[in-house]
ChimeraX commands (.cxc) that place a marker at each C-alpha (Angstrom):
marker #1 position 23.98,43.02,-86.86 radius 0.5
marker #1 position 26.85,41.25,-87.33 radius 0.5
marker #1 position 28.77,42.07,-84.95 radius 0.5
marker #1 position 25.61,40.67,-82.28 radius 0.5
marker #1 position 26.03,37.47,-84.39 radius 0.5
marker #1 position 22.98,38.07,-86.84 radius 0.5
marker #1 position 24.66,35.52,-89.97 radius 0.5
marker #1 position 22.90,34.05,-92.76 radius 0.5
marker #1 position 18.84,34.15,-94.08 radius 0.5
marker #1 position 17.69,36.28,-91.61 radius 0.5
marker #1 position 20.52,38.96,-91.89 radius 0.5
marker #1 position 19.32,38.98,-95.48 radius 0.5
marker #1 position 15.73,38.89,-94.73 radius 0.5
marker #1 position 16.72,41.68,-92.12 radius 0.5
marker #1 position 19.31,43.73,-94.29 radius 0.5
marker #1 position 16.37,44.28,-97.57 radius 0.5
marker #1 position 14.13,45.25,-95.09 radius 0.5
marker #1 position 15.72,47.92,-93.99 radius 0.5
marker #1 position 17.28,49.16,-97.60 radius 0.5
marker #1 position 16.31,50.59,-100.54 radius 0.5
marker #1 position 12.53,52.02,-98.89 radius 0.5
marker #1 position 11.11,54.43,-101.00 radius 0.5
marker #1 position 8.96,58.09,-99.45 radius 0.5
marker #1 position 6.78,59.83,-100.89 radius 0.5
marker #1 position 4.61,63.11,-99.64 radius 0.5
marker #1 position 1.22,63.86,-100.82 radius 0.5
marker #1 position 0.04,67.87,-99.94 radius 0.5
marker #1 position -3.45,67.98,-100.96 radius 0.5
marker #1 position -3.43,67.31,-104.21 radius 0.5
marker #1 position 0.27,67.13,-104.94 radius 0.5
marker #1 position 2.64,63.86,-104.93 radius 0.5
marker #1 position 5.89,64.72,-104.03 radius 0.5
marker #1 position 8.81,62.96,-106.38 radius 0.5
marker #1 position 9.57,59.56,-104.61 radius 0.5
marker #1 position 13.33,59.73,-102.87 radius 0.5
marker #1 position 15.14,56.39,-101.23 radius 0.5
marker #1 position 15.36,56.20,-97.33 radius 0.5
marker #1 position 18.75,56.09,-96.22 radius 0.5
marker #1 position 18.62,56.68,-92.64 radius 0.5
marker #1 position 15.97,55.65,-90.16 radius 0.5
marker #1 position 13.21,52.27,-89.87 radius 0.5
marker #1 position 10.54,51.72,-90.62 radius 0.5
marker #1 position 7.09,53.42,-88.61 radius 0.5
marker #1 position 4.98,50.93,-87.19 radius 0.5
marker #1 position 7.00,47.93,-87.24 radius 0.5
marker #1 position 6.84,45.55,-84.00 radius 0.5
marker #1 position 10.77,45.25,-84.73 radius 0.5
marker #1 position 11.74,49.26,-85.20 radius 0.5
marker #1 position 10.27,50.82,-82.04 radius 0.5
marker #1 position 12.81,47.97,-79.88 radius 0.5
marker #1 position 14.44,45.49,-81.37 radius 0.5
marker #1 position 16.41,47.01,-84.22 radius 0.5
marker #1 position 16.82,50.59,-82.01 radius 0.5
marker #1 position 18.69,48.48,-79.38 radius 0.5
marker #1 position 21.06,47.06,-81.86 radius 0.5
marker #1 position 21.37,50.56,-83.46 radius 0.5
marker #1 position 23.03,51.93,-79.58 radius 0.5
marker #1 position 24.35,48.60,-78.70 radius 0.5
marker #1 position 27.73,50.11,-78.87 radius 0.5
marker #1 position 26.71,53.12,-76.91 radius 0.5
marker #1 position 27.94,52.05,-73.13 radius 0.5
marker #1 position 31.74,51.28,-74.49 radius 0.5
marker #1 position 31.87,55.36,-75.69 radius 0.5
marker #1 position 30.39,56.44,-72.19 radius 0.5
marker #1 position 33.58,56.15,-69.48 radius 0.5
marker #1 position 31.17,56.56,-66.41 radius 0.5
marker #1 position 29.33,53.50,-64.67 radius 0.5
marker #1 position 26.29,53.09,-66.64 radius 0.5
marker #1 position 23.16,51.84,-67.03 radius 0.5
marker #1 position 21.18,51.69,-70.29 radius 0.5
marker #1 position 16.93,50.78,-70.73 radius 0.5
marker #1 position 15.81,50.96,-74.07 radius 0.5
marker #1 position 16.59,54.67,-75.39 radius 0.5
marker #1 position 17.06,55.65,-70.86 radius 0.5
marker #1 position 20.63,56.58,-70.73 radius 0.5
marker #1 position 22.03,57.18,-66.66 radius 0.5
marker #1 position 25.41,57.50,-66.16 radius 0.5
marker #1 position 27.16,58.22,-62.90 radius 0.5
marker #1 position 30.61,59.08,-61.07 radius 0.5
marker #1 position 31.51,57.85,-57.46 radius 0.5
marker #1 position 34.53,60.94,-55.74 radius 0.5
marker #1 position 34.60,62.58,-52.88 radius 0.5
marker #1 position 35.35,65.69,-55.00 radius 0.5
marker #1 position 32.33,67.24,-56.36 radius 0.5
marker #1 position 34.67,69.19,-58.90 radius 0.5
marker #1 position 36.11,66.11,-60.01 radius 0.5
marker #1 position 32.48,63.39,-60.71 radius 0.5
marker #1 position 31.81,67.28,-62.49 radius 0.5
marker #1 position 34.74,67.07,-64.92 radius 0.5
marker #1 position 35.07,63.49,-65.49 radius 0.5
marker #1 position 30.86,63.37,-66.53 radius 0.5
marker #1 position 31.07,66.60,-69.02 radius 0.5
marker #1 position 33.95,64.48,-70.34 radius 0.5
marker #1 position 31.16,62.07,-70.81 radius 0.5
marker #1 position 28.48,63.98,-71.91 radius 0.5
marker #1 position 31.03,65.93,-74.53 radius 0.5
marker #1 position 31.50,61.66,-75.69 radius 0.5
marker #1 position 27.42,61.17,-76.11 radius 0.5
marker #1 position 27.09,64.19,-78.01 radius 0.5
marker #1 position 29.59,63.08,-80.67 radius 0.5
marker #1 position 28.42,59.64,-80.96 radius 0.5
marker #1 position 24.78,61.52,-80.90 radius 0.5
marker #1 position 25.83,63.90,-83.80 radius 0.5
marker #1 position 27.97,61.07,-85.82 radius 0.5
marker #1 position 24.66,58.02,-86.07 radius 0.5
marker #1 position 22.34,61.44,-86.30 radius 0.5
marker #1 position 20.56,60.73,-83.21 radius 0.5
marker #1 position 19.14,63.54,-80.72 radius 0.5
marker #1 position 18.92,64.18,-77.59 radius 0.5
marker #1 position 16.46,65.34,-74.86 radius 0.5
marker #1 position 18.50,68.10,-73.16 radius 0.5
marker #1 position 14.15,69.18,-71.43 radius 0.5
marker #1 position 14.57,65.72,-69.61 radius 0.5
marker #1 position 18.56,65.76,-69.54 radius 0.5
marker #1 position 18.87,66.15,-65.65 radius 0.5
marker #1 position 21.29,65.38,-62.99 radius 0.5
marker #1 position 21.80,64.72,-59.19 radius 0.5
marker #1 position 23.76,64.77,-56.58 radius 0.5
marker #1 position 23.27,61.61,-54.43 radius 0.5
marker #1 position 25.21,62.34,-50.74 radius 0.5
marker #1 position 24.91,61.41,-47.15 radius 0.5
marker #1 position 26.64,65.34,-46.73 radius 0.5
marker #1 position 23.90,68.12,-46.50 radius 0.5
marker #1 position 26.81,70.98,-47.16 radius 0.5
marker #1 position 27.20,68.37,-50.52 radius 0.5
marker #1 position 23.85,68.17,-51.87 radius 0.5
marker #1 position 23.30,72.26,-51.35 radius 0.5
marker #1 position 25.86,72.69,-54.09 radius 0.5
marker #1 position 25.09,73.09,-57.37 radius 0.5
marker #1 position 27.44,71.52,-60.04 radius 0.5
marker #1 position 28.10,72.90,-63.95 radius 0.5
marker #1 position 26.61,70.02,-66.34 radius 0.5
marker #1 position 26.57,71.26,-69.69 radius 0.5
marker #1 position 25.20,69.40,-73.03 radius 0.5
marker #1 position 25.96,71.66,-76.39 radius 0.5
marker #1 position 25.79,75.00,-74.04 radius 0.5
marker #1 position 23.42,74.10,-72.10 radius 0.5
marker #1 position 23.17,74.34,-68.31 radius 0.5
marker #1 position 21.81,71.20,-66.81 radius 0.5
marker #1 position 18.80,71.28,-64.39 radius 0.5
marker #1 position 19.50,70.10,-61.21 radius 0.5
marker #1 position 16.56,67.63,-59.97 radius 0.5
marker #1 position 16.49,66.43,-55.94 radius 0.5
marker #1 position 14.50,63.63,-56.61 radius 0.5
marker #1 position 14.67,62.02,-59.77 radius 0.5
marker #1 position 12.69,59.32,-60.85 radius 0.5
marker #1 position 14.11,56.16,-62.72 radius 0.5
marker #1 position 11.75,53.63,-64.71 radius 0.5
marker #1 position 8.82,54.70,-62.32 radius 0.5
marker #1 position 11.38,54.89,-58.95 radius 0.5
marker #1 position 11.13,58.18,-57.37 radius 0.5
marker #1 position 15.46,58.36,-56.22 radius 0.5
marker #1 position 16.27,60.75,-53.04 radius 0.5
marker #1 position 19.36,61.88,-52.66 radius 0.5
marker #1 position 20.47,59.36,-49.20 radius 0.5
marker #1 position 18.38,56.36,-51.19 radius 0.5
marker #1 position 16.17,55.36,-48.15 radius 0.5
marker #1 position 13.42,55.28,-50.89 radius 0.5
marker #1 position 11.09,57.37,-48.77 radius 0.5
marker #1 position 10.00,59.49,-51.33 radius 0.5
marker #1 position 8.91,56.54,-53.39 radius 0.5
marker #1 position 7.17,54.26,-50.87 radius 0.5
marker #1 position 5.63,57.45,-49.48 radius 0.5
marker #1 position 3.97,58.10,-53.49 radius 0.5
marker #1 position 3.43,54.13,-53.97 radius 0.5
marker #1 position 1.41,54.50,-50.22 radius 0.5
marker #1 position -0.64,57.22,-51.12 radius 0.5
marker #1 position -1.72,55.57,-54.93 radius 0.5
marker #1 position -2.20,52.44,-53.21 radius 0.5
marker #1 position -4.67,54.04,-50.30 radius 0.5
marker #1 position -6.62,55.11,-53.28 radius 0.5
marker #1 position -7.09,51.78,-54.81 radius 0.5
marker #1 position -8.15,50.69,-51.38 radius 0.5
marker #1 position -10.80,52.91,-50.58 radius 0.5
marker #1 position -12.75,51.03,-54.22 radius 0.5
marker #1 position -11.76,47.22,-51.58 radius 0.5
marker #1 position -13.33,48.83,-48.65 radius 0.5
marker #1 position -16.65,49.91,-50.75 radius 0.5
marker #1 position -17.12,46.46,-52.20 radius 0.5
marker #1 position -16.53,45.43,-48.63 radius 0.5
marker #1 position -20.09,46.63,-47.37 radius 0.5
marker #1 position -21.08,43.75,-44.87 radius 0.5
marker #1 position -25.22,44.62,-46.43 radius 0.5
marker #1 position -24.20,44.45,-50.58 radius 0.5
marker #1 position -20.76,44.07,-50.95 radius 0.5
marker #1 position -19.06,40.94,-52.84 radius 0.5
marker #1 position -17.54,38.29,-51.63 radius 0.5
marker #1 position -14.80,37.43,-49.71 radius 0.5
marker #1 position -12.97,34.95,-52.66 radius 0.5
marker #1 position -13.80,38.90,-55.17 radius 0.5
marker #1 position -12.19,40.48,-52.77 radius 0.5
marker #1 position -9.25,39.36,-52.90 radius 0.5
marker #1 position -8.89,38.96,-56.18 radius 0.5
marker #1 position -9.37,41.92,-56.49 radius 0.5
marker #1 position -6.95,43.44,-53.75 radius 0.5
marker #1 position -3.77,41.38,-55.55 radius 0.5
marker #1 position -4.83,42.51,-59.21 radius 0.5
marker #1 position -5.37,46.40,-58.34 radius 0.5
marker #1 position -3.99,46.65,-55.14 radius 0.5
marker #1 position -0.61,44.59,-54.16 radius 0.5
marker #1 position 0.28,45.29,-57.87 radius 0.5
marker #1 position 1.32,48.74,-57.31 radius 0.5
marker #1 position 2.22,47.68,-54.14 radius 0.5
marker #1 position 4.99,45.29,-54.89 radius 0.5
marker #1 position 6.47,46.99,-57.56 radius 0.5
marker #1 position 10.35,46.44,-57.16 radius 0.5
marker #1 position 9.73,44.73,-54.49 radius 0.5
marker #1 position 13.64,43.99,-54.19 radius 0.5
marker #1 position 15.00,47.30,-54.00 radius 0.5
marker #1 position 12.24,48.08,-50.89 radius 0.5
marker #1 position 14.11,45.46,-49.22 radius 0.5
marker #1 position 16.70,48.27,-48.50 radius 0.5
marker #1 position 14.28,50.59,-47.00 radius 0.5
marker #1 position 14.08,50.51,-43.16 radius 0.5
marker #1 position 11.05,49.16,-41.48 radius 0.5
marker #1 position 9.51,52.95,-40.72 radius 0.5
marker #1 position 9.34,53.06,-44.67 radius 0.5
marker #1 position 8.75,48.92,-45.33 radius 0.5
marker #1 position 5.77,49.59,-42.54 radius 0.5
marker #1 position 3.69,51.90,-44.19 radius 0.5
marker #1 position 3.36,49.73,-47.01 radius 0.5
marker #1 position 2.49,46.80,-44.79 radius 0.5
marker #1 position -0.70,48.46,-42.94 radius 0.5
marker #1 position -2.15,48.87,-46.70 radius 0.5
marker #1 position -2.43,45.45,-46.95 radius 0.5
marker #1 position -3.48,44.73,-43.03 radius 0.5
marker #1 position -6.46,47.14,-43.95 radius 0.5
marker #1 position -6.73,45.21,-47.24 radius 0.5
marker #1 position -7.18,41.94,-45.29 radius 0.5
marker #1 position -9.29,43.14,-42.42 radius 0.5
marker #1 position -11.56,44.41,-45.34 radius 0.5
marker #1 position -11.38,41.08,-47.10 radius 0.5
marker #1 position -11.57,38.91,-43.90 radius 0.5
marker #1 position -14.98,41.25,-42.25 radius 0.5
marker #1 position -12.87,40.63,-38.82 radius 0.5
marker #1 position -12.76,43.05,-36.05 radius 0.5
marker #1 position -9.97,45.35,-36.09 radius 0.5
marker #1 position -7.98,43.67,-33.02 radius 0.5
marker #1 position -7.34,40.64,-34.58 radius 0.5
marker #1 position -3.78,40.03,-35.65 radius 0.5
marker #1 position -3.07,41.02,-39.30 radius 0.5
marker #1 position -1.00,37.46,-39.16 radius 0.5
marker #1 position -4.03,35.67,-38.49 radius 0.5
marker #1 position -6.52,37.33,-41.81 radius 0.5
marker #1 position -3.52,37.01,-44.16 radius 0.5
marker #1 position -3.88,32.96,-43.18 radius 0.5
marker #1 position -7.53,33.80,-43.64 radius 0.5
marker #1 position -7.32,34.80,-46.89 radius 0.5
marker #1 position -4.12,32.91,-48.19 radius 0.5
marker #1 position -2.37,36.58,-48.56 radius 0.5
marker #1 position 1.74,36.32,-48.52 radius 0.5
marker #1 position 3.28,39.11,-46.01 radius 0.5
marker #1 position 4.43,41.77,-47.96 radius 0.5
marker #1 position 7.79,41.17,-46.14 radius 0.5
marker #1 position 8.00,37.81,-47.52 radius 0.5
marker #1 position 7.80,38.97,-50.44 radius 0.5
marker #1 position 10.55,41.21,-50.12 radius 0.5
marker #1 position 12.82,38.38,-49.07 radius 0.5
marker #1 position 12.03,35.94,-52.44 radius 0.5
marker #1 position 11.75,38.90,-54.73 radius 0.5
marker #1 position 15.74,39.56,-53.26 radius 0.5
marker #1 position 16.77,36.33,-53.40 radius 0.5
marker #1 position 15.07,35.23,-56.79 radius 0.5
marker #1 position 17.05,38.46,-58.09 radius 0.5
marker #1 position 20.55,37.51,-56.97 radius 0.5
marker #1 position 19.52,33.36,-58.23 radius 0.5
marker #1 position 19.29,35.30,-61.40 radius 0.5
marker #1 position 21.94,37.18,-61.55 radius 0.5
marker #1 position 24.77,34.51,-60.47 radius 0.5
marker #1 position 23.32,32.58,-64.05 radius 0.5
marker #1 position 23.98,35.50,-65.85 radius 0.5
marker #1 position 27.16,36.21,-68.23 radius 0.5
marker #1 position 30.41,36.75,-66.35 radius 0.5
marker #1 position 30.97,39.87,-68.07 radius 0.5
marker #1 position 27.66,41.22,-66.74 radius 0.5
marker #1 position 27.39,44.38,-64.30 radius 0.5
marker #1 position 25.26,42.68,-61.82 radius 0.5
marker #1 position 26.68,39.02,-62.12 radius 0.5
marker #1 position 30.32,40.98,-61.20 radius 0.5
marker #1 position 28.14,42.64,-58.33 radius 0.5
marker #1 position 26.82,39.68,-56.52 radius 0.5
marker #1 position 30.20,37.64,-56.67 radius 0.5
marker #1 position 32.51,40.90,-55.31 radius 0.5
marker #1 position 29.67,41.82,-52.94 radius 0.5
marker #1 position 30.79,41.61,-49.33 radius 0.5
marker #1 position 28.64,41.64,-45.85 radius 0.5
marker #1 position 29.63,44.53,-43.50 radius 0.5
marker #1 position 28.59,45.00,-39.40 radius 0.5
marker #1 position 26.45,42.13,-37.98 radius 0.5
marker #1 position 26.06,40.03,-41.50 radius 0.5
marker #1 position 29.51,39.98,-41.31 radius 0.5
marker #1 position 30.15,36.71,-40.21 radius 0.5
marker #1 position 27.35,35.25,-42.49 radius 0.5
marker #1 position 27.96,34.34,-46.71 radius 0.5
marker #1 position 25.72,35.08,-49.50 radius 0.5
marker #1 position 24.45,31.39,-49.47 radius 0.5
marker #1 position 23.58,31.62,-46.20 radius 0.5
marker #1 position 21.20,33.90,-46.03 radius 0.5
marker #1 position 19.39,33.01,-49.02 radius 0.5
marker #1 position 19.15,29.35,-47.57 radius 0.5
marker #1 position 17.28,31.47,-44.66 radius 0.5
marker #1 position 15.50,33.84,-47.13 radius 0.5
marker #1 position 13.70,30.29,-48.50 radius 0.5
marker #1 position 13.11,28.75,-45.64 radius 0.5
marker #1 position 11.10,31.41,-44.57 radius 0.5
marker #1 position 9.60,31.97,-47.89 radius 0.5
marker #1 position 9.02,27.95,-48.30 radius 0.5
marker #1 position 7.17,28.25,-44.91 radius 0.5
marker #1 position 4.42,30.52,-46.34 radius 0.5
marker #1 position 4.59,28.51,-49.59 radius 0.5
marker #1 position 3.79,25.69,-47.23 radius 0.5
marker #1 position -0.21,26.96,-46.20 radius 0.5
marker #1 position -2.86,25.10,-46.87 radius 0.5
marker #1 position -5.07,27.33,-49.74 radius 0.5
marker #1 position -8.96,26.86,-49.35 radius 0.5
marker #1 position -11.25,28.13,-51.17 radius 0.5
marker link #1:1,2 radius 0.2
marker link #1:2,3 radius 0.2
marker link #1:3,4 radius 0.2
marker link #1:4,5 radius 0.2
marker link #1:5,6 radius 0.2
marker link #1:6,7 radius 0.2
marker link #1:7,8 radius 0.2
marker link #1:8,9 radius 0.2
marker link #1:9,10 radius 0.2
marker link #1:10,11 radius 0.2
marker link #1:11,12 radius 0.2
marker link #1:12,13 radius 0.2
marker link #1:13,14 radius 0.2
marker link #1:14,15 radius 0.2
marker link #1:15,16 radius 0.2
marker link #1:16,17 radius 0.2
marker link #1:17,18 radius 0.2
marker link #1:18,19 radius 0.2
marker link #1:19,20 radius 0.2
marker link #1:20,21 radius 0.2
marker link #1:21,22 radius 0.2
marker link #1:22,23 radius 0.2
marker link #1:23,24 radius 0.2
marker link #1:24,25 radius 0.2
marker link #1:25,26 radius 0.2
marker link #1:26,27 radius 0.2
marker link #1:27,28 radius 0.2
marker link #1:28,29 radius 0.2
marker link #1:29,30 radius 0.2
marker link #1:30,31 radius 0.2
marker link #1:31,32 radius 0.2
marker link #1:32,33 radius 0.2
marker link #1:33,34 radius 0.2
marker link #1:34,35 radius 0.2
marker link #1:35,36 radius 0.2
marker link #1:36,37 radius 0.2
marker link #1:37,38 radius 0.2
marker link #1:38,39 radius 0.2
marker link #1:39,40 radius 0.2
marker link #1:40,41 radius 0.2
marker link #1:41,42 radius 0.2
marker link #1:42,43 radius 0.2
marker link #1:43,44 radius 0.2
marker link #1:44,45 radius 0.2
marker link #1:45,46 radius 0.2
marker link #1:46,47 radius 0.2
marker link #1:47,48 radius 0.2
marker link #1:48,49 radius 0.2
marker link #1:49,50 radius 0.2
marker link #1:50,51 radius 0.2
marker link #1:51,52 radius 0.2
marker link #1:52,53 radius 0.2
marker link #1:53,54 radius 0.2
marker link #1:54,55 radius 0.2
marker link #1:55,56 radius 0.2
marker link #1:56,57 radius 0.2
marker link #1:57,58 radius 0.2
marker link #1:58,59 radius 0.2
marker link #1:59,60 radius 0.2
marker link #1:60,61 radius 0.2
marker link #1:61,62 radius 0.2
marker link #1:62,63 radius 0.2
marker link #1:63,64 radius 0.2
marker link #1:64,65 radius 0.2
marker link #1:65,66 radius 0.2
marker link #1:66,67 radius 0.2
marker link #1:67,68 radius 0.2
marker link #1:68,69 radius 0.2
marker link #1:69,70 radius 0.2
marker link #1:70,71 radius 0.2
marker link #1:71,72 radius 0.2
marker link #1:72,73 radius 0.2
marker link #1:73,74 radius 0.2
marker link #1:74,75 radius 0.2
marker link #1:75,76 radius 0.2
marker link #1:76,77 radius 0.2
marker link #1:77,78 radius 0.2
marker link #1:78,79 radius 0.2
marker link #1:79,80 radius 0.2
marker link #1:80,81 radius 0.2
marker link #1:81,82 radius 0.2
marker link #1:82,83 radius 0.2
marker link #1:83,84 radius 0.2
marker link #1:84,85 radius 0.2
marker link #1:85,86 radius 0.2
marker link #1:86,87 radius 0.2
marker link #1:87,88 radius 0.2
marker link #1:88,89 radius 0.2
marker link #1:89,90 radius 0.2
marker link #1:90,91 radius 0.2
marker link #1:91,92 radius 0.2
marker link #1:92,93 radius 0.2
marker link #1:93,94 radius 0.2
marker link #1:94,95 radius 0.2
marker link #1:95,96 radius 0.2
marker link #1:96,97 radius 0.2
marker link #1:97,98 radius 0.2
marker link #1:98,99 radius 0.2
marker link #1:99,100 radius 0.2
marker link #1:100,101 radius 0.2
marker link #1:101,102 radius 0.2
marker link #1:102,103 radius 0.2
marker link #1:103,104 radius 0.2
marker link #1:104,105 radius 0.2
marker link #1:105,106 radius 0.2
marker link #1:106,107 radius 0.2
marker link #1:107,108 radius 0.2
marker link #1:108,109 radius 0.2
marker link #1:109,110 radius 0.2
marker link #1:110,111 radius 0.2
marker link #1:111,112 radius 0.2
marker link #1:112,113 radius 0.2
marker link #1:113,114 radius 0.2
marker link #1:114,115 radius 0.2
marker link #1:115,116 radius 0.2
marker link #1:116,117 radius 0.2
marker link #1:117,118 radius 0.2
marker link #1:118,119 radius 0.2
marker link #1:119,120 radius 0.2
marker link #1:120,121 radius 0.2
marker link #1:121,122 radius 0.2
marker link #1:122,123 radius 0.2
marker link #1:123,124 radius 0.2
marker link #1:124,125 radius 0.2
marker link #1:125,126 radius 0.2
marker link #1:126,127 radius 0.2
marker link #1:127,128 radius 0.2
marker link #1:128,129 radius 0.2
marker link #1:129,130 radius 0.2
marker link #1:130,131 radius 0.2
marker link #1:131,132 radius 0.2
marker link #1:132,133 radius 0.2
marker link #1:133,134 radius 0.2
marker link #1:134,135 radius 0.2
marker link #1:135,136 radius 0.2
marker link #1:136,137 radius 0.2
marker link #1:137,138 radius 0.2
marker link #1:138,139 radius 0.2
marker link #1:139,140 radius 0.2
marker link #1:140,141 radius 0.2
marker link #1:141,142 radius 0.2
marker link #1:142,143 radius 0.2
marker link #1:143,144 radius 0.2
marker link #1:144,145 radius 0.2
marker link #1:145,146 radius 0.2
marker link #1:146,147 radius 0.2
marker link #1:147,148 radius 0.2
marker link #1:148,149 radius 0.2
marker link #1:149,150 radius 0.2
marker link #1:150,151 radius 0.2
marker link #1:151,152 radius 0.2
marker link #1:152,153 radius 0.2
marker link #1:153,154 radius 0.2
marker link #1:154,155 radius 0.2
marker link #1:155,156 radius 0.2
marker link #1:156,157 radius 0.2
marker link #1:157,158 radius 0.2
marker link #1:158,159 radius 0.2
marker link #1:159,160 radius 0.2
marker link #1:160,161 radius 0.2
marker link #1:161,162 radius 0.2
marker link #1:162,163 radius 0.2
marker link #1:163,164 radius 0.2
marker link #1:164,165 radius 0.2
marker link #1:165,166 radius 0.2
marker link #1:166,167 radius 0.2
marker link #1:167,168 radius 0.2
marker link #1:168,169 radius 0.2
marker link #1:169,170 radius 0.2
marker link #1:170,171 radius 0.2
marker link #1:171,172 radius 0.2
marker link #1:172,173 radius 0.2
marker link #1:173,174 radius 0.2
marker link #1:174,175 radius 0.2
marker link #1:175,176 radius 0.2
marker link #1:176,177 radius 0.2
marker link #1:177,178 radius 0.2
marker link #1:178,179 radius 0.2
marker link #1:179,180 radius 0.2
marker link #1:180,181 radius 0.2
marker link #1:181,182 radius 0.2
marker link #1:182,183 radius 0.2
marker link #1:183,184 radius 0.2
marker link #1:184,185 radius 0.2
marker link #1:185,186 radius 0.2
marker link #1:186,187 radius 0.2
marker link #1:187,188 radius 0.2
marker link #1:188,189 radius 0.2
marker link #1:189,190 radius 0.2
marker link #1:190,191 radius 0.2
marker link #1:191,192 radius 0.2
marker link #1:192,193 radius 0.2
marker link #1:193,194 radius 0.2
marker link #1:194,195 radius 0.2
marker link #1:195,196 radius 0.2
marker link #1:196,197 radius 0.2
marker link #1:197,198 radius 0.2
marker link #1:198,199 radius 0.2
marker link #1:199,200 radius 0.2
marker link #1:200,201 radius 0.2
marker link #1:201,202 radius 0.2
marker link #1:202,203 radius 0.2
marker link #1:203,204 radius 0.2
marker link #1:204,205 radius 0.2
marker link #1:205,206 radius 0.2
marker link #1:206,207 radius 0.2
marker link #1:207,208 radius 0.2
marker link #1:208,209 radius 0.2
marker link #1:209,210 radius 0.2
marker link #1:210,211 radius 0.2
marker link #1:211,212 radius 0.2
marker link #1:212,213 radius 0.2
marker link #1:213,214 radius 0.2
marker link #1:214,215 radius 0.2
marker link #1:215,216 radius 0.2
marker link #1:216,217 radius 0.2
marker link #1:217,218 radius 0.2
marker link #1:218,219 radius 0.2
marker link #1:219,220 radius 0.2
marker link #1:220,221 radius 0.2
marker link #1:221,222 radius 0.2
marker link #1:222,223 radius 0.2
marker link #1:223,224 radius 0.2
marker link #1:224,225 radius 0.2
marker link #1:225,226 radius 0.2
marker link #1:226,227 radius 0.2
marker link #1:227,228 radius 0.2
marker link #1:228,229 radius 0.2
marker link #1:229,230 radius 0.2
marker link #1:230,231 radius 0.2
marker link #1:231,232 radius 0.2
marker link #1:232,233 radius 0.2
marker link #1:233,234 radius 0.2
marker link #1:234,235 radius 0.2
marker link #1:235,236 radius 0.2
marker link #1:236,237 radius 0.2
marker link #1:237,238 radius 0.2
marker link #1:238,239 radius 0.2
marker link #1:239,240 radius 0.2
marker link #1:240,241 radius 0.2
marker link #1:241,242 radius 0.2
marker link #1:242,243 radius 0.2
marker link #1:243,244 radius 0.2
marker link #1:244,245 radius 0.2
marker link #1:245,246 radius 0.2
marker link #1:246,247 radius 0.2
marker link #1:247,248 radius 0.2
marker link #1:248,249 radius 0.2
marker link #1:249,250 radius 0.2
marker link #1:250,251 radius 0.2
marker link #1:251,252 radius 0.2
marker link #1:252,253 radius 0.2
marker link #1:253,254 radius 0.2
marker link #1:254,255 radius 0.2
marker link #1:255,256 radius 0.2
marker link #1:256,257 radius 0.2
marker link #1:257,258 radius 0.2
marker link #1:258,259 radius 0.2
marker link #1:259,260 radius 0.2
marker link #1:260,261 radius 0.2
marker link #1:261,262 radius 0.2
marker link #1:262,263 radius 0.2
marker link #1:263,264 radius 0.2
marker link #1:264,265 radius 0.2
marker link #1:265,266 radius 0.2
marker link #1:266,267 radius 0.2
marker link #1:267,268 radius 0.2
marker link #1:268,269 radius 0.2
marker link #1:269,270 radius 0.2
marker link #1:270,271 radius 0.2
marker link #1:271,272 radius 0.2
marker link #1:272,273 radius 0.2
marker link #1:273,274 radius 0.2
marker link #1:274,275 radius 0.2
marker link #1:275,276 radius 0.2
marker link #1:276,277 radius 0.2
marker link #1:277,278 radius 0.2
marker link #1:278,279 radius 0.2
marker link #1:279,280 radius 0.2
marker link #1:280,281 radius 0.2
marker link #1:281,282 radius 0.2
marker link #1:282,283 radius 0.2
marker link #1:283,284 radius 0.2
marker link #1:284,285 radius 0.2
marker link #1:285,286 radius 0.2
marker link #1:286,287 radius 0.2
marker link #1:287,288 radius 0.2
marker link #1:288,289 radius 0.2
marker link #1:289,290 radius 0.2
marker link #1:290,291 radius 0.2
marker link #1:291,292 radius 0.2
marker link #1:292,293 radius 0.2
marker link #1:293,294 radius 0.2
marker link #1:294,295 radius 0.2
marker link #1:295,296 radius 0.2
marker link #1:296,297 radius 0.2
marker link #1:297,298 radius 0.2
marker link #1:298,299 radius 0.2
marker link #1:299,300 radius 0.2
marker link #1:300,301 radius 0.2
marker link #1:301,302 radius 0.2
marker link #1:302,303 radius 0.2
marker link #1:303,304 radius 0.2
marker link #1:304,305 radius 0.2
marker link #1:305,306 radius 0.2
marker link #1:306,307 radius 0.2
marker link #1:307,308 radius 0.2
marker link #1:308,309 radius 0.2
marker link #1:309,310 radius 0.2
marker link #1:310,311 radius 0.2
marker link #1:311,312 radius 0.2
marker link #1:312,313 radius 0.2
marker link #1:313,314 radius 0.2
marker link #1:314,315 radius 0.2
marker link #1:315,316 radius 0.2
view
């Protein structure tokens, strides 16, 4: 706690919260002698489950030399090289460092949940199995790993992820269709709120990441909203989706993706200069047709598109 800048009264309070804790066990009518709990965190405390644990493993990223991403207790690390053997050697070295760190601080790695994946455009490389081991146990290969709810295919097209979102969204959309019955269904405003809260909340997960996918994949999710606004408005199928989106005051998903990217870039730009995401934004260089455009030009373009949609007046 001192290393992350916690001092004074708060430090003293946290210290006495953790030390000199007594534990005893009761089995039937027998009670064990009282013992001082010298390790671990108080169970049931809102501080224990997240804040204190994150402080405890705050130095973990310094141990691993690979590129890494740490979210709570979920660690991902990777190496990038055109030779799979070099990647395997470097990752095995980092796995040994990680295991030594966990042994020292009495943490346990879940071997059953620890897998590896190969991200490549080469079909030959994708078929190779890499030997990675943790405590002598070979890690299993996961073709489509799930990280923070996102399915990652080996070419990072997000096709599997978007198809999964589409399937789940279509199931929820059936409820909107049922409630949109002309004889007994809900009114337009109720249907709109139901769609936004129940269906679109699922579709919009990780909008910024969806923007890297192909137009074909993004169209799969756009069709979900297209069906929804048709149900809400009760219009003919031949009516353009854009007309229904204006009528229902529902922003197109394409504009929401652009806005999500713009907000993400703005948030990363205001981060600490040492933050990996901030460094990624600063060092990013456009390729192809975007080579002549700067990041600021793209941000202004996205902002204008987003502002145009925001100018549509809201009517009850």
